[in-house]
C-alpha positions in Angstrom: -43.3 2.0 -6.8 -41.2 0.2 -9.3 -39.0 -2.9 -9.9 -35.2 -3.2 -9.9 -33.0 -5.8 -11.5 -29.2 -5.9 -11.8 -26.5 -8.3 -12.8 -22.7 -8.3 -12.3 -20.0 -10.9 -13.1 -16.3 -11.2 -12.9 -13.7 -13.8 -13.9 -10.0 -14.1 -12.7 -7.5 -16.6 -14.1 -3.8 -17.1 -13.4 -1.1 -19.6 -14.2 2.3 -20.1 -12.7 4.8 -22.8 -13.9 2.0 -25.0 -15.3 -0.4 -24.6 -12.4 -3.6 -22.8 -13.2 -6.4 -21.2 -11.2 -9.8 -19.9 -12.3 -12.3 -18.0 -10.2 -15.7 -16.9 -11.4 -18.5 -15.0 -9.6 -21.8 -13.6 -10.6 -24.6 -11.8 -8.8 -28.2 -11.1 -9.8 -30.5 -8.8 -7.8 -34.3 -8.6 -8.1 -36.4 -6.3 -6.0 -39.0 -3.6 -5.6 -38.6 0.0 -4.6 -41.0 2.6 -3.4 -40.5 6.3 -2.7 -42.6 9.2 -1.3 -42.0 12.8 -2.2 -42.3 15.0 0.9 -42.5 18.5 -0.5 -46.3 18.9 -0.1 -46.4 17.3 3.3 -43.6 19.5 4.7 -44.5 22.6 2.7 -41.0 22.8 1.0 -40.2 25.1 -1.9 -40.7 23.3 -5.3 -37.1 23.9 -6.5 -36.1 21.2 -4.0 -37.3 17.6 -4.3 -37.1 15.9 -0.8 -38.1 12.3 -0.8 -37.5 9.0 1.0 -37.6 5.5 -0.2 -37.4 1.8 0.7 -36.2 -1.1 -1.3 -36.7 -4.8 -0.7 -35.0 -7.5 -2.8 -33.2 -10.8 -3.2 -29.6 -11.4 -4.4 -28.5 -14.7 -5.9 -24.7 -15.2 -6.0 -23.0 -18.0 -8.0 -19.3 -18.8 -7.3 -17.0 -21.3 -8.8 -13.2 -21.9 -8.7 -10.9 -24.6 -9.9 -7.2 -25.6 -9.6 -5.6 -27.1 -12.7 -2.6 -29.3 -12.0 -0.1 -29.8 -14.8 -0.4 -33.0 -16.8 2.4 -35.4 -16.3 
């Protein structure tokens, strides 16, 4: 049993003849993971490590974008 946490983000910006566009996204994951090693239960050779696991978590995603019109 253990905890998991991860974070990723990205930003994209472009401009074309005075028009601009910015796009930002980020994601955060928080969860728990458990695993069970099956070697003893299935009488498998110890040079192999057969296991199964489950994970349960929550992802928060933030997204923003904007258009920038040229100033007159």
